C-alpha positions in Angstrom: 49.5 101.4 14.5 45.8 101.9 15.0 45.3 101.7 11.7 46.8 98.2 11.1 44.5 96.4 13.7 41.5 95.8 11.7 43.1 94.4 9.1 44.6 91.9 11.6 41.5 91.1 12.9 40.0 90.3 9.9 43.0 87.9 9.0 42.5 86.1 11.9 39.0 85.4 11.5 38.7 85.7 7.5 40.8 82.4 6.6 44.1 82.2 4.7 44.8 85.2 2.0 41.6 87.0 3.2 44.4 90.0 4.6 45.7 89.8 1.0 42.4 90.6 -0.6 41.7 93.2 2.7 44.0 95.8 0.8 43.8 95.6 -2.8 46.5 97.2 -4.7 49.4 97.5 -1.6 52.5 95.9 -2.1 53.7 93.5 0.8 57.0 96.1 1.1 54.4 99.4 1.8 52.8 97.0 4.6 55.8 96.5 6.3 56.9 99.9 6.4 55.1 101.4 9.1 55.9 98.6 11.5 59.3 99.2 10.7 59.1 102.7 11.1 60.0 102.1 14.9 63.1 100.7 14.4 64.4 103.4 12.5 64.4 106.0 15.4 67.4 103.9 16.6 65.4 101.3 19.0 66.7 97.6 19.8 64.6 95.8 17.3 66.8 97.2 14.6 68.7 94.5 14.1 65.7 92.1 14.2 63.7 93.9 11.5 64.6 91.9 8.9 63.9 88.4 10.9 60.6 89.8 11.5 59.8 90.9 7.9 60.7 87.5 7.1 58.6 85.5 9.4 55.4 88.1 7.8 56.1 87.3 4.3 56.3 83.6 5.4 52.9 83.8 7.2 51.6 85.2 4.2 52.5 82.9 1.7 51.0 80.2 3.8 47.9 81.9 3.9 48.1 82.4 -0.1 49.4 78.7 -0.3 46.3 77.5 1.9 43.8 79.1 0.1 45.1 77.8 -3.3 44.7 74.2 -1.6 41.3 74.7 -0.8 38.7 72.8 -3.1 36.0 75.5 -3.8 34.1 72.5 -5.3 34.2 70.3 -2.1 30.7 69.5 -0.5 31.7 71.0 2.7 33.3 74.4 1.2 29.8 74.7 -0.9 27.8 74.4 2.6 29.8 76.4 4.7 29.5 79.6 1.9 26.0 78.8 1.7 25.4 79.1 5.2 27.6 82.5 4.8 25.8 84.0 2.2 22.8 84.8 4.4 24.9 87.4 7.1 25.3 89.7 4.5 23.1 90.7 0.8 26.1 91.9 -0.6 30.2 91.2 -0.9 32.0 94.6 -0.3 35.0 95.6 1.6 33.0 96.7 4.7 30.8 93.4 5.1 33.8 91.4 4.7 35.3 93.3 7.7 32.4 93.0 9.8 32.0 89.5 9.0 33.4 88.3 12.7 31.3 90.8 14.5 28.3 89.2 12.6 28.8 85.7 13.4 29.3 86.9 16.9 25.6 88.7 16.8 24.2 86.3 15.5 26.1 83.6 17.9 24.5 86.1 20.9 21.1 86.1 19.6 20.7 82.5 19.2 21.9 82.5 23.2 19.0 84.9 24.0 16.1 82.5 22.5 17.5 79.6 24.0 17.4 81.6 27.3 13.8 83.0 26.6 12.7 79.3 25.9 14.2 77.8 29.7 12.5 80.7 31.3 8.7 79.4 30.3 10.4 75.6 31.3 11.6 77.4 34.5 8.2 78.3 35.2 6.2 75.1 34.5 8.7 73.0 36.6 7.8 75.6 40.0 4.3 75.6 39.1 4.8 71.2 39.5 7.1 71.9 42.6 4.0 73.4 44.0 2.2 70.9 42.9 3.8 68.1 44.6 4.1 70.1 48.6 0.2 70.5 48.3 0.0 66.6 47.6 2.7 65.9 50.3 0.9 67.3 52.8 -2.4 66.1 51.3 -0.8 62.2 52.1 0.7 63.6 55.6 -2.8 64.5 56.6 -4.4 61.0 55.2 -1.7 58.7 56.4 -2.5 60.9 59.9 -6.1 59.9 59.8 -5.7 56.1 59.0 -2.9 55.9 61.8 -6.7 57.1 64.3 -8.9 54.9 62.4 -6.7 52.0 62.9 -5.8 52.8 66.6 -9.8 52.8 67.1 -10.8 49.7 64.9 -8.2 47.1 66.2 -10.8 45.3 68.2 -12.7 44.9 65.3 -10.3 43.8 62.6 -9.1 41.3 65.1 -12.3 39.7 65.3 -13.6 39.6 61.7 -10.3 37.9 60.7 -10.9 35.3 63.3 -14.2 34.6 61.8 -12.9 34.7 58.3 -11.1 31.5 59.4 -13.2 30.1 60.7 -15.4 30.3 57.7 -12.6 29.3 55.5 -12.3 26.3 57.8 -15.9 25.3 57.5 -15.7 25.8 53.3 -12.9 23.6 53.3 -14.5 21.0 55.0 -17.6 21.5 52.9 -15.4 21.0 49.7 -14.0 18.1 50.9 -17.2 16.6 52.2 -18.9 17.6 48.4 -15.9 15.8 46.3 -16.2 13.1 48.7 -19.8 12.2 48.0 -19.4 13.0 44.0 -16.7 10.5 43.9 -17.8 7.5 46.7 -21.5 7.8 45.9 -24.3 8.2 43.2 -26.9 11.2 42.7 -30.7 9.9 43.4 -31.2 11.3 39.9 -28.6 8.7 38.5 -29.8 5.9 40.3 -33.3 6.3 39.2 -32.0 6.3 35.3 -30.7 3.0 35.9 -33.3 1.4 37.9 -36.5 2.8 35.7 -36.9 -0.2 33.1 -40.0 1.7 31.6 -37.4 4.8 30.8 -35.7 3.5 26.9 -32.4 3.4 27.0 -30.8 6.6 26.1 -27.4 8.7 26.2 -28.4 9.9 29.9 -28.6 6.0 30.8 -25.2 5.3 29.7 -23.8 8.5 31.3 -25.4 7.6 34.8 -23.7 3.9 34.4 -20.4 5.5 33.3 -20.6 7.2 36.4 -21.8 4.6 38.3 -18.7 2.4 37.7 -16.3 5.0 38.8 -17.4 5.4 42.1 -17.0 1.7 42.4 -13.4 2.0 40.8 -13.0 4.8 43.1 -14.1 2.6 45.6 -11.9 -0.1 44.8 -8.9 2.2 44.9 -9.9 3.4 48.5 -9.8 -0.1 49.3 -6.6 -0.8 47.9 -4.5 2.7 48.7 -6.1 4.1 52.1 -6.6 1.2 54.0 -10.7 2.7 54.2 -12.3 -0.9 54.1 -15.1 -0.2 56.3 -15.9 2.9 53.7 -15.0 0.8 50.5 -16.9 -2.2 51.0 -19.9 -0.2 52.4 -19.7 1.8 49.3 -19.3 -1.3 46.8 -22.2 -3.2 48.4 -24.9 -0.1 48.0 -23.8 0.3 44.2 -23.8 -3.6 43.8 -28.0 -3.8 43.6 -27.9 -1.2 41.3 -25.0 -2.5 38.8 -26.8 -5.3 38.6 -29.9 -4.1 38.0 -28.6 -2.1 34.8 -27.1 -5.2 33.3 -30.3 -6.8 33.4 -32.1 -3.7 32.0 -29.7 -3.6 28.7 -30.2 -7.2 28.8 -34.2 -6.9 28.6 -33.2 -4.5 25.9 -31.3 -6.1 23.8 -34.1 -9.0 24.0 -37.0 -6.5 22.7 -34.5 -5.5 20.3 -34.2 -9.2 18.8 -37.8 -9.4 18.7 -40.9 -8.5 17.0 -40.4 -5.3 14.7 -37.4 -4.5 16.1 -35.5 -7.1 15.1 -35.1 -5.4 11.5 -33.0 -2.9 12.7 -30.3 -5.9 14.2 -30.6 -7.9 11.0 -30.0 -5.1 8.6 -26.4 -5.2 6.7 -26.5 -1.3 7.1 -28.4 0.4 9.7 -30.1 4.0 7.9 -29.4 7.5 9.3 -32.7 7.3 11.9 -31.5 3.6 13.0 -27.7 4.8 13.5 -28.5 5.8 16.7 -30.2 2.4 17.9 -27.1 0.3 16.6 -24.7 2.5 18.3 -26.7 1.9 21.6 -26.8 -1.7 20.5 -22.6 -2.4 20.3 -22.7 0.2 24.0 -24.7 -2.4 25.7 -22.7 -5.2 24.3 -19.7 -3.6 25.1 -20.9 -2.9 29.1 -22.5 -6.7 29.0 -19.2 -8.6 28.4 -18.4 -7.8 32.3 -21.8 -10.6 32.7 -21.0 -13.5 30.4 -24.4 -15.1 30.8 -26.3 -11.7 29.5 -23.4 -11.2 26.6 -23.7 -14.6 25.6 -27.2 -15.1 25.0 -27.6 -11.2 23.6 -25.1 -12.5 20.7 -26.5 -15.8 19.9 -30.6 -13.9 19.3 -28.8 -11.3 17.4 -26.8 -13.9 15.3 -30.2 -15.9 15.2 -31.7 -12.7 13.8 -28.7 -11.8 11.6 -29.0 -15.2 10.0 -32.9 -15.5 9.2 -32.4 -12.1 7.4 -29.2 -13.5 5.5 -31.1 -16.2 4.5 -33.6 -14.2 3.4 -31.7 -11.7 1.3 -30.1 -14.4 -0.5 -33.4 -16.0 -1.9 -35.1 -11.8 -2.2 -31.5 -12.1 -4.8 -32.0 -15.1 -6.3 -35.7 -14.7 -7.1 -36.0 -11.0 -7.2 -32.6 -9.2 -7.4 -30.9 -6.8 -4.5 -31.1 -3.0 -3.9 -28.3 -2.0 -5.8 -30.0 -3.1 -9.2 -29.0 -6.4 -10.1 -31.0 -8.9 -11.6 -32.2 -12.1 -10.0 -29.4 -14.5 -9.9 -32.0 -17.4 -11.0 -31.7 -15.7 -14.8 -28.4 -17.6 -15.5 -29.6 -20.7 -14.0 -29.5 -22.5 -17.7 -25.3 -21.4 -17.5 -24.4 -23.1 -14.7 -20.7 -21.2 -14.5 -22.5 -18.0 -14.3 -24.7 -19.0 -12.1 -22.7 -21.1 -9.3 -20.4 -18.1 -9.7 -23.1 -15.3 -9.1 -24.2 -17.0 -6.2 -20.6 -17.4 -4.0 -19.8 -13.6 -5.1 -23.1 -12.5 -3.3 -22.0 -15.5 -0.4 -18.3 -13.9 -0.3 -20.0 -9.8 -0.5 -22.7 -10.5 2.3 -19.9 -13.1 4.7 -17.7 -10.1 4.2 -20.5 -7.8 5.3 -21.6 -10.0 8.3 -18.5 -10.6 9.9 -18.0 -6.7 9.8 -21.1 -6.3 11.6 -20.6 -8.9 13.9 -17.1 -7.7 14.2 -18.5 -4.5 15.2 -21.3 -5.6 17.5 -19.0 -7.8 19.7 -16.2 -5.4 19.9 -13.5 -6.4 22.1 -15.2 -9.9 22.8 -14.7 -10.8 19.6 -11.0 -11.7 20.3 -11.2 -16.0 20.7 -10.5 -18.1 23.9 -6.5 -17.9 22.5 -6.0 -14.5 22.6 -6.3 -13.9 18.6 -8.0 -11.2 17.3 -10.2 -11.6 14.8 -10.0 -8.0 13.7 -6.8 -8.8 11.8 -7.2 -12.4 11.3 -4.5 -13.6 13.0 -2.8 -11.0 14.8 -1.7 -11.4 18.1 -3.0 -9.4 21.3 -3.1 -9.4 24.9 -6.0 -11.4 26.9 -8.6 -9.4 27.9 -9.3 -8.1 31.7 -10.8 -11.0 33.7 -14.4 -11.3 33.6 -16.3 -10.6 37.0 -17.7 -13.9 36.6 -15.0 -16.9 37.1 -15.7 -19.7 35.3 -17.4 -18.6 32.6 -16.1 -17.6 29.0 -17.4 -15.5 26.1 -18.9 -17.2 23.3 -16.4 -17.5 20.6 -16.9 -14.4 17.8 -15.9 -17.8 15.0 -18.8 -19.7 16.1 -21.1 -17.2 16.3 -20.5 -16.0 12.3 -20.0 -19.6 11.3 -24.1 -20.0 12.9 -25.1 -16.6 10.8 -23.3 -18.0 7.8 -24.6 -21.5 8.2 -28.1 -20.9 7.4 -26.5 -20.3 3.2 -25.4 -23.9 2.9 -28.7 -25.9 2.4 -30.0 -23.4 0.3 -26.7 -23.1 -1.7 -25.5 -26.6 -2.0 -29.0 -27.6 -3.1 -29.8 -25.6 -5.9 -25.9 -26.3 -7.2 -26.4 -30.3 -7.2 -29.6 -29.4 -9.3 -27.8 -27.4 -11.7 -25.0 -30.3 -11.8 -27.3 -33.5 -12.2 -28.2 -32.2 -15.5 -25.4 -30.9 -16.7 -23.2 -33.3 -19.1 -20.2 -31.1 -20.6 -17.1 -31.8 -19.2 -15.6 -28.6 -19.5 -18.7 -26.5 -17.5 -18.3 -29.3 -15.0 -14.3 -28.6 -14.6 -15.3 -25.0 -14.7 -17.5 -25.4 -11.6 -14.9 -27.0 -9.4 -12.5 -24.3 -10.1 -14.9 -22.1 -9.3 -15.6 -23.9 -5.7 -11.6 -23.7 -5.2 -11.3 -20.2 -6.2 -14.0 -18.9 -3.9 -12.8 -21.4 -1.1 -9.3 -19.4 -0.9 -11.6 -15.9 -1.3 -13.8 -17.0 1.5 -11.2 -18.0 3.8 -9.7 -14.4 3.6 -13.0 -12.9 3.9 -13.7 -14.7 6.9 -9.9 -15.0 8.3 -10.6 -18.3 9.3 -9.8 -21.5 7.2 -12.7 -23.9 9.0 -15.1 -21.0 8.3 -18.6 -23.1 7.1 -19.0 -21.6 3.5 -15.0 -22.4 3.0 -15.7 -26.1 4.2 -18.8 -26.0 2.0 -16.9 -25.2 -1.0 -13.9 -27.3 -0.6 -16.6 -30.4 -0.1 -18.5 -29.3 -3.1 -15.0 -28.9 -5.3 -13.6 -32.1 -4.0 -17.6 -33.2 -5.2 -17.4 -31.7 -8.4 -13.9 -32.4 -9.1 -14.5 -36.4 -8.7 -17.7 -36.1 -10.9 -15.3 -34.7 -13.3 -13.0 -37.5 -13.1 -16.2 -39.7 -13.7 -17.4 -38.6 -16.5 -13.7 -39.2 -17.9 -13.9 -42.5 -16.4 -17.5 -43.5 -18.0 -15.8 -42.4 -21.3 -13.1 -44.8 -21.5 -15.9 -47.3 -20.5 -17.5 -46.7 -23.5 -14.2 -46.6 -25.7 -13.6 -49.9 -24.5 -16.9 -51.3 -25.0 -16.8 -50.3 -28.6 -12.9 -51.5 -29.2 -14.2 -54.6 -31.6 -16.6 -52.7 -33.8 -13.7 -49.6 -34.3 -12.0 -49.7 -37.8 -9.7 -46.8 -38.6 -10.0 -46.2 -42.5 -7.9 -43.5 -42.0 -4.6 -44.0 -39.9 -5.2 -40.5 -39.0 -6.0 -40.1 -35.2 -10.2 -40.6 -34.9 -12.6 -38.3 -33.6 -13.0 -39.7 -30.5 -8.8 -38.8 -29.8 -9.6 -35.2 -31.6 -12.0 -34.7 -29.2 -11.0 -35.4 -26.3 -7.8 -33.4 -27.0 -9.9 -30.6 -27.8 -12.1 -31.1 -24.1 -8.4 -31.1 -22.6 -7.1 -28.6 -23.8 -10.1 -25.9 -22.7 -8.9 -27.9 -19.0 -5.7 -27.1 -19.4 -6.2 -23.3 -20.4 -8.8 -23.2 -17.6 -6.2 -24.7 -14.9 -3.5 -22.2 -16.5 -5.2 -19.1 -14.4 -5.6 -21.0 -11.3 -4.2 -19.9 -8.1 -2.5 -23.5 -7.3 1.6 -22.7 -6.9 3.6 -23.6 -9.4 6.1 -26.0 -7.6 2.5 -28.0 -6.9 0.7 -28.1 -10.1 2.0 -31.0 -12.1 0.9 -33.4 -9.1 -1.8 -31.5 -8.3 -2.7 -31.7 -12.4 -1.5 -35.2 -12.8 -4.7 -37.0 -12.1 -6.9 -35.3 -14.7 -4.2 -36.5 -17.8 -3.9 -40.1 -16.3 -8.3 -40.1 -15.9 -8.1 -37.9 -19.8 -5.6 -39.5 -21.5 -4.2 -42.9 -20.3 -7.7 -44.8 -21.0 -7.5 -43.1 -24.4 -3.5 -44.1 -25.0 -4.5 -47.7 -23.9 -7.5 -47.9 -26.4 -5.8 -46.3 -29.1 -2.9 -49.4 -28.9 -6.0 -52.1 -28.5 -7.0 -50.7 -32.0 -3.4 -50.6 -33.7 -3.3 -53.9 -32.5 -5.9 -55.1 -35.0 -4.5 -53.2 -38.0 -0.9 -54.1 -39.7 2.2 -53.6 -38.5 2.8 -50.7 -40.3 -0.3 -48.9 -40.4 -0.8 -49.3 -36.6 2.4 -47.9 -35.9 1.4 -45.0 -38.0 -1.9 -44.9 -36.3 -0.4 -45.2 -32.6 1.9 -41.9 -34.3 -1.0 -39.8 -35.3 -2.4 -40.4 -31.8 0.1 -39.4 -29.8 1.0 -37.2 -31.7 -2.3 -35.2 -31.3 -2.4 -35.9 -27.7 0.5 -34.1 -26.8 0.0 -31.0 -29.1 -1.7 -29.7 -26.6 0.6 -30.3 -23.7 3.3 -29.0 -24.7 1.9 -25.1 -24.1 2.4 -25.8 -20.6 4.7 -25.8 -18.2 3.2 -28.2 -15.8 2.6 -31.1 -18.1 6.1 -31.8 -18.7 6.5 -34.5 -17.2 3.5 -36.4 -19.4 5.2 -34.6 -22.7 8.6 -36.5 -21.8 7.0 -39.9 -21.5 5.0 -39.0 -25.0 7.9 -38.0 -26.4 9.6 -41.2 -25.3 6.6 -43.6 -26.4 6.7 -41.7 -30.1 10.3 -42.1 -30.6 9.8 -45.5 -29.8 6.9 -46.0 -32.2 9.0 -44.0 -35.1 12.3 -46.1 -34.5 10.0 -49.3 -35.2 8.5 -47.7 -38.0 11.6 -46.7 -39.9 13.1 -50.3 -38.9 10.0 -51.7 -40.7 10.6 -49.8 -43.7 14.0 -50.2 -44.4 13.9 -53.5 -43.9 10.8 -53.8 -46.3 12.6 -51.8 -48.8 15.7 -53.8 -49.0 13.7 -56.5 -49.0 11.5 -55.1 -52.2 15.4 -54.3 -53.7 16.8 -58.0 -53.0 19.7 -56.3 -50.9 18.9 -58.0 -48.0 19.9 -61.4 -49.2 23.1 -59.9 -50.2 24.0 -58.2 -47.3 23.7 -61.0 -45.1 25.3 -63.5 -47.8 28.1 -61.1 -47.0 27.9 -60.9 -43.1 27.8 -64.7 -43.1 30.6 -64.9 -45.5 34.0 -66.8 -44.1 36.7 -63.6 -43.9 39.1 -66.0 -46.7 36.4 -66.8 -49.2 36.0 -65.4 -52.4 33.0 -63.2 -53.1 32.7 -65.3 -56.4 32.1 -68.6 -54.5 28.6 -67.1 -52.6 25.8 -67.1 -55.0 24.0 -64.6 -53.8 27.4 -61.8 -54.1 28.1 -63.4 -58.0 28.8 -60.5 -59.7 26.2 -61.2 -62.6 23.4 -61.4 -60.6 24.5 -59.0 -58.0 25.2 -55.8 -60.8 21.7 -56.5 -61.5 20.5 -55.9 -58.1 22.2 -52.8 -57.8 21.2 -51.6 -61.4 17.6 -51.9 -60.1 18.4 -50.5 -56.6 20.0 -47.6 -58.9 17.1 -46.5 -61.2 15.1 -46.8 -57.9 16.5 -43.3 -56.8 15.7 -41.7 -60.0 12.2 -42.5 -60.2 9.5 -41.4 -58.5 6.7 -43.5 -57.1 8.7 -46.6 -57.0 9.9 -48.6 -53.8 12.0 -45.8 -52.2 8.5 -43.6 -52.0 7.1 -44.8 -48.5 3.5 -44.1 -49.0 2.8 -45.5 -45.4 5.6 -42.4 -43.7 3.0 -39.9 -46.0 0.3 -40.9 -43.6 1.6 -39.4 -40.5 -0.4 -36.5 -40.0 2.9 -34.2 -38.3 5.3 -32.7 -40.3 8.5 -32.9 -38.6 7.8 -36.7 -37.1 7.2 -37.5 -41.0 10.4 -36.0 -42.2 12.4 -37.2 -39.6 11.0 -40.6 -40.0 11.9 -40.6 -43.7 15.5 -39.0 -43.1 15.8 -42.1 -40.7 14.7 -44.5 -43.3 17.2 -43.1 -45.9 19.9 -42.6 -43.4 19.7 -46.6 -42.8 19.3 -47.5 -46.7 22.5 -45.3 -47.2 24.5 -47.1 -44.2 23.0 -50.6 -45.9 24.4 -49.4 -49.3 27.9 -48.5 -47.6 28.2 -51.7 -45.7 27.3 -53.4 -49.3 29.7 -51.1 -51.1 32.9 -51.7 -49.0 32.2 -55.1 -48.8 31.8 -56.3 -53.1 34.2 -53.3 -53.4 36.5 -55.7 -55.2 34.3 -56.8 -57.5 34.3 -52.9 -58.9 30.7 -53.5 -60.3 29.5 -50.7 -57.8 28.9 -47.3 -59.9 27.8 -44.9 -57.3 29.8 -44.3 -54.0 28.1 -44.0 -50.7 27.8 -40.2 -50.7 26.3 -40.4 -54.3 23.8 -42.3 -52.9 23.3 -40.5 -49.4 23.1 -37.4 -51.6 20.5 -39.1 -53.9 18.5 -40.4 -51.0 18.2 -37.0 -49.2 
């Protein structure tokens, strides 16, 4: 039994199949024989021997099966084998049998290493414990000494606490007093800054004035909220004198800026870098002087007076020398009235907008009219400003100041316009100038945000004068035409030169008016006076000339004149009413001309007498009883009519119609004559059909006439 013990231990620790590998060459029956020997001696285990052998065989089979089921190529198996390979150098029987002992030895070595390492930590913990105990002792000694010191200095500490409390109360009172003096009293330095009139205005002055305003505001709040009537009234009374002195000093400073060499800064349209500070101070001063309307109104009027003088001088310089931007002098264009007036108005428009912007920036919130309309937004409603400190006084209106500034341009501009127009005889040029005034009246109204501005009224007045001069020129032309009626003789029936000239002039006027800013719905009524002044006298004169001609010639002459007058009107929508009137008049004259030509042709062909006799014949009377309808004479008349249908230059040539200048009107007149002649022939043909002397049917005659 002693020989079988080691293999049993190896099989328990070596895994499946390890026992079979421990005794190679030995069969399982041989291995079981020593275990069965005691049973052979007659012991009670003899009967159970086959069962034990079967169990052992089954156990070994399970181990073999388990060993066979292991995956040697698995990662865990490879890691286990790699770890075991470090315990022995070679794979022998002895090393496999000692594998358990080797593993237990390694395990013991690991525990010994752990114990050695923990021993070092234990020594350090013991050292730390000693240090903690020493520190605890020191703290106990310090606590004991502190208790002794506290009991010895208790009275001193209580006295120090009382003094500290008194010092804190005094500091709080001092802080309250300092805050009160800061909020409700102006410092001596600020008082000197506000009163000293010899010192120029600077940023320190405005800061001091803001502090003064804040002190007075705090005093009013003190009166309203805290009920400290005496203190608040005293503070307001004390600072009121300083406040008035400050306002007076600002007023005097503005007066100095508006007089002498300093006035150039106020008058400039735009300040340079060195003058920007003075301009900024001027804006701030005017913003503060709003509370004193008397001072403010005087200052604004003086500024407006200075800027007006400078604006007029700049206008003269632009006329004679050009401006700083390099533009040529405007008066170089004096030979071209349209360009001359346009350049002057463009300069006025530009500077009017600049003046409005400059005055608006200077007056600030005072640039609101008494109606509460802000000039800055061109009519946007704003709430009214705060109540003025001086009741019964109002600020000067911004529009009045702007009008006063721009009014200086009215006289020199109007004088030059009148000089140019007095020497002008061109109707088109006068009308162009009138339209320019109308255009700039609207532009200036937008630039100044006011329809009743002086420059807008000036442009409207000049537009009215120029427009009336334009109509007067047409009237003078009509008078010349009326005076020369007796001596007019038109050999050609086309439109005469005075009609062509008037039509060309009106064509240019129509082109100018087409680009105007008049609304589409108002154009026809607005342009009607021009048409009446231009064409009504002309048409009357043409009718008088036509009355002295033969009837047909006069009608052709009128048709040509009306066509010429109607041609430029058909290109524009706002002349539709006059075009319709001329169309109706033209149709009437064409109809009369056609009727006359038809009567003339029928008379020359002796068809008129035949038709009249046919119409007068009683219904029951035979055709042969009427002399005009005798077959012989009627046949001769029809042959003459048929011959004229095939003859060029005969009775049907109608040379009068060929003198109509318009091809469409001429074709229409000829077609109307042909239709009426064909109708007359058809009537005669049907009336004498029983005589059987007409060789051509009405359709054939109509075809030949066409």
